[in-house]
Residue frames relative to the residue before (quaternion, step in Angstrom):
aa qw qx qy qz dx dy dz
M 1.0000 0.0000 0.0000 0.0000 0.00 0.00 0.00
P 0.4790 -0.6912 0.4663 0.2746 3.63 -0.78 0.99
I 0.5336 -0.6185 0.4487 0.3624 3.57 -1.04 0.58
Q 0.2781 -0.7607 0.5669 0.1505 3.52 -0.81 1.03
R 0.6960 -0.4442 0.3545 0.4389 3.62 -1.32 0.23
R 0.0283 -0.7969 0.6027 -0.0305 3.54 -0.79 1.11
I 0.1568 -0.7889 0.5911 0.0605 3.58 -0.98 0.92
G 0.4029 -0.7054 0.5295 0.2443 3.54 -0.86 0.96
P 0.3848 -0.7609 0.4540 0.2585 3.69 -0.56 0.93
R 0.6837 0.4645 -0.3241 0.4602 3.60 1.10 -0.43
S 0.7985 0.3380 -0.1251 0.4822 3.52 0.88 -1.02
G 0.3891 -0.7213 0.4907 0.2959 3.65 1.22 -0.49
T 0.3992 0.7220 -0.4703 0.3133 3.56 1.28 0.17
V 0.2331 -0.7962 0.5503 0.0946 3.61 -0.91 0.99
W 0.1075 -0.7725 0.6248 0.0365 3.53 -0.79 1.13
V 0.0539 0.7755 -0.6283 0.0322 3.60 -0.94 0.92
D 0.6211 -0.5230 0.4149 0.4105 3.54 -1.19 0.33
L 0.4225 -0.7583 0.4450 0.2202 3.55 -0.64 1.18
F 0.7693 0.3397 -0.1893 0.5068 3.57 1.13 -0.55
G 0.5139 0.6476 -0.4168 0.3778 3.55 1.27 0.20
E 0.5883 -0.5322 0.4527 0.4071 3.60 -1.33 0.04
T 0.3390 0.6989 -0.5590 0.2901 3.53 -0.21 1.37
S 0.3297 -0.7348 0.5545 0.2097 3.55 -1.15 0.64
E 0.3230 0.7931 -0.4812 0.1875 3.62 1.25 0.12
Y 0.8106 0.1033 -0.0396 0.5750 3.59 0.84 -0.95
A 0.1464 0.8428 -0.5069 0.1068 3.57 1.05 0.82
D 0.7645 0.3370 -0.1812 0.5188 3.56 1.13 -0.69
E 0.4455 0.6879 -0.4424 0.3641 3.52 1.33 0.30
A 0.3495 -0.7503 0.5142 0.2246 3.65 -0.41 1.17
S 0.6435 0.5531 -0.3206 0.4209 3.58 0.97 -0.79
A 0.5966 0.5614 -0.3716 0.4369 3.53 1.16 -0.65
H 0.6324 0.5214 -0.3340 0.4655 3.64 0.96 -0.82
L 0.6579 0.5186 -0.3149 0.4462 3.57 0.98 -0.88
L 0.6554 0.5214 -0.2933 0.4610 3.53 0.97 -0.95
R 0.6388 0.5384 -0.3249 0.4433 3.52 0.97 -0.84
R 0.6625 0.5043 -0.2914 0.4710 3.55 0.93 -0.94
W 0.6804 0.4848 -0.2935 0.4647 3.56 0.85 -0.92
A 0.6969 0.4781 -0.2873 0.4507 3.61 0.86 -0.88
S 0.7253 0.4310 -0.2221 0.4887 3.55 0.84 -1.00
G 0.7169 0.4031 -0.2503 0.5107 3.64 1.16 -0.38
Y 0.7770 0.3650 -0.1965 0.4737 3.58 0.15 -1.34
L 0.7355 0.4625 -0.2545 0.4247 3.59 0.62 -1.10
T 0.7479 0.4081 -0.2307 0.4699 3.58 1.02 -0.65
E 0.6553 0.4914 -0.3182 0.4774 3.58 1.25 0.04
P 0.5742 -0.5554 0.4531 0.3956 3.62 -1.30 0.36
N 0.1464 -0.7583 0.6246 0.1164 3.54 -1.23 0.41
P 0.4552 -0.7174 0.4472 0.2797 3.65 -0.73 0.90
D 0.6655 0.5001 -0.2932 0.4702 3.55 1.22 -0.40
L 0.4743 0.7226 -0.4042 0.2992 3.57 1.37 -0.30
G 0.4106 -0.7316 0.4702 0.2740 3.59 1.03 -0.78
R 0.7590 0.1765 -0.1347 0.6121 3.54 1.32 0.03
S 0.5577 -0.5892 0.4489 0.3744 3.56 -1.25 0.24
G 0.6598 0.5272 -0.3694 0.3876 3.48 -1.33 0.25
P 0.6665 -0.5099 0.3508 0.4156 3.61 -1.28 0.16
V 0.6834 -0.4799 0.3633 0.4132 3.59 -1.26 0.33
C 0.7826 0.0304 -0.0027 0.6218 3.57 0.96 -0.97
P 0.3234 -0.8214 0.4315 0.1858 3.61 -0.07 1.23
F 0.6896 0.5063 -0.2846 0.4325 3.57 1.14 -0.63
V 0.5437 0.6670 -0.4000 0.3156 3.57 1.22 -0.38
R 0.6395 0.5449 -0.3447 0.4186 3.62 0.87 -0.83
P 0.7050 0.4226 -0.2804 0.4956 3.66 0.77 -0.85
S 0.6071 0.5425 -0.3658 0.4509 3.55 1.08 -0.56
I 0.6453 0.5072 -0.2989 0.4869 3.61 1.04 -0.81
G 0.6862 0.5199 -0.2841 0.4220 3.53 0.87 -1.11
K 0.7381 0.3838 -0.2244 0.5075 3.65 1.10 -0.65
Q 0.4413 -0.7209 0.4237 0.3257 3.60 1.36 0.26
L 0.4362 0.6846 -0.4566 0.3640 3.53 0.90 1.07
F 0.5196 0.6107 -0.3976 0.4460 3.58 1.31 0.42
G 0.0032 -0.8417 0.5389 -0.0336 3.54 0.06 1.34
A 0.0662 -0.8081 0.5851 -0.0152 3.55 -1.02 0.81
A 0.1093 -0.7462 0.6523 0.0755 3.50 -1.34 0.59
F 0.1860 -0.7738 0.5961 0.1060 3.63 -0.99 0.72
V 0.0918 -0.7968 0.5958 -0.0422 3.52 -0.58 1.29
H 0.1954 -0.8127 0.5446 0.0689 3.53 -0.46 1.27
G 0.5350 0.5960 -0.4961 0.3352 3.53 -1.32 0.54
S 0.3297 -0.7799 0.5010 0.1793 3.57 -0.71 1.07
G 0.7166 0.4665 -0.2588 0.4494 3.60 1.27 -0.35
I 0.2831 0.7737 -0.5266 0.2095 3.58 1.09 0.52
D 0.2050 -0.7993 0.5527 0.1165 3.56 -0.62 1.07
A 0.7462 -0.4049 0.2923 0.4403 3.54 -1.37 0.02
G 0.6367 0.5398 -0.3326 0.4387 3.59 1.01 -0.74
A 0.6688 0.4833 -0.2914 0.4840 3.59 0.85 -0.99
L 0.6873 0.4752 -0.2958 0.4630 3.59 0.83 -0.96
G 0.6150 0.5470 -0.3496 0.4475 3.58 1.04 -0.69
T 0.6304 0.5269 -0.3368 0.4599 3.59 0.97 -0.71
I 0.6421 0.5258 -0.3004 0.4701 3.52 0.99 -0.83
V 0.6790 0.4817 -0.2817 0.4770 3.56 0.95 -0.91
E 0.5797 0.5422 -0.3835 0.4722 3.60 1.09 -0.55
D 0.6486 0.4708 -0.3327 0.4970 3.63 0.93 -0.72
Q 0.6399 0.5295 -0.3389 0.4420 3.58 0.89 -0.88
F 0.6604 0.5032 -0.3118 0.4621 3.60 0.94 -0.75
D 0.6681 0.5010 -0.3051 0.4579 3.58 0.88 -0.91
L 0.6881 0.4917 -0.2806 0.4540 3.53 0.91 -0.92
Y 0.6658 0.4853 -0.3077 0.4760 3.53 1.05 -0.84
T 0.5875 0.5488 -0.3655 0.4692 3.65 1.11 -0.56
T 0.6394 0.5224 -0.3137 0.4688 3.59 0.98 -0.89
L 0.6578 0.5203 -0.2981 0.4558 3.56 0.88 -1.06
S 0.7005 0.4962 -0.2587 0.4428 3.59 0.97 -0.88
R 0.6378 0.5268 -0.3152 0.4651 3.54 1.27 -0.38
E 0.5239 0.6579 -0.4064 0.3570 3.56 1.22 -0.32
D 0.5010 -0.6764 0.4578 0.2862 3.59 -0.96 0.82
D 0.3363 0.7431 -0.4702 0.3372 3.49 0.49 1.27
R 0.4031 -0.7393 0.4807 0.2447 3.59 -0.65 1.03
D 0.6878 0.4580 -0.2902 0.4826 3.59 1.22 -0.27
R 0.3578 0.7795 -0.4739 0.1995 3.60 1.17 0.09
S 0.6053 0.5511 -0.3763 0.4339 3.62 1.15 -0.38
L 0.6225 0.5303 -0.3270 0.4736 3.61 1.28 -0.22
K 0.5461 0.6528 -0.4056 0.3334 3.58 1.16 -0.31
T 0.0705 -0.8002 0.5948 -0.0307 3.48 -1.05 1.00
L 0.0731 -0.7664 0.6356 0.0573 3.58 -1.03 0.75
V 0.1053 -0.8111 0.5754 -0.0033 3.48 -0.71 1.18
T 0.1359 -0.7603 0.6292 0.0872 3.63 -0.93 0.87
V 0.1092 -0.8117 0.5737 0.0098 3.57 -0.40 1.28
L 0.1478 -0.7680 0.6217 0.0420 3.60 -1.07 0.94
P 0.1889 -0.8643 0.4539 0.1067 3.60 0.44 1.21
D 0.7641 0.4172 -0.2069 0.4464 3.54 1.00 -0.84
L 0.4880 0.7078 -0.4036 0.3130 3.54 1.34 -0.19
T 0.1035 -0.8067 0.5793 0.0539 3.58 -0.94 0.85
G 0.6557 0.4392 -0.2979 0.5369 3.55 1.25 -0.40
F 0.1712 -0.8532 0.4862 0.0797 3.61 0.13 1.24
E 0.5095 0.6600 -0.4334 0.3420 3.54 1.20 -0.30
V 0.5692 0.5787 -0.4009 0.4248 3.62 1.07 -0.43
I 0.6211 0.5279 -0.3485 0.4627 3.60 1.06 -0.66
D 0.6621 0.4875 -0.3276 0.4654 3.65 0.95 -0.73
V 0.6172 0.5654 -0.3289 0.4373 3.52 1.08 -0.77
V 0.7182 0.4320 -0.2504 0.4846 3.58 0.83 -1.07
H 0.5917 0.5677 -0.3562 0.4480 3.57 1.12 -0.65
T 0.6590 0.5088 -0.2874 0.4735 3.55 0.97 -0.94
E 0.6623 0.5457 -0.2836 0.4280 3.52 1.05 -0.89
F 0.8110 0.3226 -0.1208 0.4728 3.53 0.97 -0.98
K 0.4395 0.7346 -0.4409 0.2697 3.58 1.19 -0.31
S 0.6594 0.5326 -0.3139 0.4277 3.59 0.88 -0.96
R 0.6252 0.5550 -0.3281 0.4398 3.52 1.02 -0.91
F 0.6874 0.4697 -0.2951 0.4688 3.58 0.89 -0.94
V 0.6575 0.5389 -0.3056 0.4289 3.59 0.89 -0.97
E 0.6165 0.5727 -0.3308 0.4272 3.53 1.01 -0.87
H 0.7446 0.3801 -0.2097 0.5071 3.61 1.11 -0.64
G 0.6009 -0.5886 0.3516 0.4108 3.54 1.26 0.32
F 0.5617 0.5737 -0.3911 0.4499 3.58 1.15 0.47
M 0.2429 -0.7089 0.6240 0.2215 3.56 -1.37 0.04
L 0.1526 -0.7358 0.6490 0.1188 3.48 -1.33 0.62
G 0.1272 -0.8347 0.5356 0.0151 3.53 -0.55 1.24
Q 0.2401 -0.7649 0.5763 0.1588 3.54 -1.02 0.74
F 0.0344 -0.7880 0.6130 -0.0461 3.54 -0.82 1.09
Y 0.2532 0.7395 -0.6066 0.1451 3.53 -1.09 0.74
P 0.6541 -0.5018 0.3794 0.4199 3.61 -1.21 0.40
G 0.8312 0.2185 -0.1766 0.4797 3.55 -0.83 1.05
C 0.3891 0.7216 -0.5013 0.2769 3.62 1.22 0.05
T 0.2469 -0.8190 0.5056 0.1125 3.59 -0.62 1.13
Q 0.3104 0.7360 -0.5474 0.2497 3.72 1.11 0.26
P 0.3986 -0.7624 0.4535 0.2331 3.61 -0.66 0.99
G 0.5011 -0.6209 0.4884 0.3534 3.57 -1.23 0.24
L 0.6245 -0.5741 0.3777 0.3711 3.49 -1.24 0.46
W 0.7901 0.3386 -0.1696 0.4820 3.63 0.87 -0.94
N 0.7637 0.1345 -0.1133 0.6212 3.52 1.30 -0.22
H 0.3772 -0.7724 0.4722 0.1954 3.52 -0.41 1.34
D 0.6740 0.4898 -0.2912 0.4701 3.58 1.15 -0.45
F 0.5727 0.5535 -0.3575 0.4877 3.60 1.30 -0.02
H 0.1366 -0.8159 0.5608 0.0339 3.55 -0.75 1.02
P 0.1943 -0.8563 0.4726 0.0751 3.58 0.16 1.33
L 0.6879 0.4891 -0.2685 0.4642 3.56 1.22 -0.50
D 0.4558 0.6502 -0.4449 0.4141 3.52 1.38 0.15
A 0.0948 0.8368 -0.5274 0.1127 3.64 -0.20 1.19
P 0.5899 -0.5931 0.3906 0.3842 3.64 -1.17 0.41
L 0.7848 0.2160 -0.1494 0.5614 3.62 1.14 -0.32
P 0.4653 -0.6618 0.4903 0.3243 3.59 -1.06 0.54
M 0.1630 0.8083 -0.5424 0.1608 3.59 -0.75 0.94
L 0.2592 -0.7167 0.6235 0.1746 3.50 -1.34 0.33
V 0.1314 -0.8267 0.5471 0.0039 3.57 -0.61 1.22
A 0.1674 -0.7579 0.6258 0.0770 3.53 -0.99 1.10
R 0.1212 0.7755 -0.6083 0.1175 3.55 -0.91 1.00
H 0.6150 -0.5237 0.4192 0.4146 3.54 -1.26 0.00
M 0.5250 -0.6066 0.4924 0.3375 3.54 -1.17 0.60
M 0.1748 -0.7696 0.6085 0.0832 3.54 -1.18 0.76
T 0.6497 -0.5281 0.3503 0.4200 3.54 -1.14 0.42
T 0.6518 0.5432 -0.3036 0.4336 3.60 1.07 -0.67
D 0.5439 0.6206 -0.4000 0.3988 3.60 1.30 -0.12
F 0.3543 0.7789 -0.4792 0.1955 3.64 1.16 -0.14
P 0.6805 0.4915 -0.3282 0.4332 3.69 0.71 -0.99
F 0.6842 0.4921 -0.3101 0.4399 3.64 1.05 -0.60
L 0.6818 0.4856 -0.2428 0.4904 3.59 1.30 -0.18
V 0.5642 0.6537 -0.3972 0.3108 3.67 1.13 -0.25
G 0.5464 0.6559 -0.3908 0.3443 3.55 1.20 -0.15
R 0.7899 0.1832 -0.1289 0.5709 3.61 1.23 -0.36
Q 0.5878 -0.6074 0.4249 0.3241 3.48 -1.07 0.84
E 0.6992 0.4818 -0.2853 0.4445 3.54 0.84 -1.05
W 0.5964 0.5556 -0.3655 0.4494 3.62 1.16 -0.47
L 0.6665 0.4950 -0.2810 0.4815 3.50 1.05 -0.89
C 0.5952 0.5469 -0.3603 0.4656 3.59 1.09 -0.64
A 0.6562 0.5055 -0.2983 0.4742 3.54 0.96 -0.90
Y 0.6242 0.5408 -0.3240 0.4614 3.59 0.99 -0.79
F 0.7221 0.4254 -0.2549 0.4823 3.61 0.78 -0.98
K 0.5797 0.5632 -0.3726 0.4559 3.60 1.11 -0.48
K 0.6931 0.4704 -0.2686 0.4757 3.55 1.01 -0.84
F 0.8188 0.2950 -0.1235 0.4767 3.56 0.78 -1.03
A 0.7545 0.2253 -0.1619 0.5948 3.60 1.26 -0.14
P 0.0658 0.8570 -0.5103 0.0289 3.62 0.80 0.91
A 0.6028 0.5791 -0.3666 0.4085 3.61 1.13 -0.49
L 0.5745 0.5804 -0.3909 0.4246 3.59 1.14 -0.32
P 0.5183 -0.6324 0.4610 0.3448 3.61 -0.93 0.78
S 0.6131 -0.5924 0.3740 0.3651 3.61 -0.98 0.75
T 0.6487 0.5142 -0.3319 0.4523 3.59 1.02 -0.75
L 0.6417 0.5097 -0.3293 0.4690 3.56 1.06 -0.68
R 0.6324 0.5228 -0.3405 0.4591 3.59 1.02 -0.81
L 0.6395 0.5288 -0.3301 0.4498 3.58 1.05 -0.76
T 0.6583 0.5263 -0.3027 0.4449 3.53 0.98 -0.92
I 0.6474 0.5121 -0.2928 0.4826 3.58 1.07 -0.83
A 0.6341 0.5369 -0.3110 0.4615 3.56 1.05 -0.82
K 0.6526 0.5106 -0.3169 0.4615 3.55 0.91 -0.91
R 0.7012 0.4859 -0.2614 0.4516 3.58 0.92 -0.89
M 0.7489 0.4074 -0.2218 0.4733 3.61 1.06 -0.71
K 0.4275 0.7050 -0.4619 0.3268 3.56 1.29 -0.13
Y 0.2471 -0.7717 0.5742 0.1176 3.57 -0.97 0.92
D 0.2840 -0.7829 0.5326 0.1507 3.59 -0.62 1.10
G 0.5601 0.5460 -0.4256 0.4550 3.50 0.28 1.32
D 0.5945 -0.5519 0.3975 0.4288 3.59 -1.21 0.13
A 0.7624 -0.4127 0.2813 0.4115 3.51 -1.47 0.16
V 0.6333 0.5259 -0.3347 0.4585 3.57 0.97 -0.82
D 0.6760 0.5034 -0.2936 0.4510 3.58 0.87 -0.99
A 0.6592 0.5238 -0.3195 0.4347 3.55 1.08 -0.76
I 0.6326 0.5035 -0.3318 0.4860 3.55 1.10 -0.75
T 0.6327 0.5375 -0.3358 0.4450 3.58 0.99 -0.78
A 0.6605 0.5182 -0.2994 0.4534 3.54 1.00 -0.91
H 0.6436 0.5036 -0.3146 0.4829 3.54 1.06 -0.79
H 0.6315 0.5356 -0.3331 0.4509 3.57 1.01 -0.80
E 0.6756 0.5186 -0.2864 0.4389 3.56 0.95 -0.90
L 0.6554 0.5300 -0.2753 0.4623 3.47 1.24 -0.82
T 0.7948 0.3445 -0.1482 0.4772 3.62 0.86 -1.00
G 0.3475 -0.7336 0.5146 0.2760 3.57 1.22 -0.56
N 0.6512 -0.5104 0.3992 0.3951 3.59 -1.33 -0.40
E 0.3549 0.7224 -0.5137 0.2972 3.48 0.73 1.09
P 0.3456 -0.7945 0.4612 0.1914 3.60 -0.09 1.26
G 0.6909 0.5174 -0.2686 0.4275 3.49 1.09 -0.70
R 0.5352 0.6416 -0.4028 0.3738 3.58 1.28 -0.24
């Protein structure tokens, strides 16, 4: 079922399917830019990616099934408090969408775009504040903005979060998200709960304790890269 118009009860932010038949953001220049970037760059292979396939494999089916929701929040002075309120709405709405009895729910995406923002550190602050909440429920919260230096998994010099617009993206956790979750024990527990639910909870906790990487996210990705090499199938 396509994503219907959703309104955040705290912030009044409106998310609609970016590729559906709606007039919600018909005059929004950033919506046109996001459509081009998502349907082009994210769905195509990239020689710098370090593996075969599109940059983001889930984006094309998400777009095709009208499950790519977006909101555009204007204002250059949005602080962490205001953005946090929006992300709280984003989390609640995404949780509701994911509970729907829909075989395509893992393709659902909610994007909060901040077209006028120039101080991107606020995105990092809010991302850090809310990531655990999303991960705990089997979701991911990604931070994208121009010049984001977070390295890619298969090529440390590739920066997949460097985007034409600042945004925070909610999506379902995938098996390939493991390197982004090794920094905290509770993130690993959430990962194993989602992808290895048959394991007893005590065993999942033991594995998480042993696999936790004591370093920042960039170091964790580098460590995983050194361990697996450039083998896309690994």
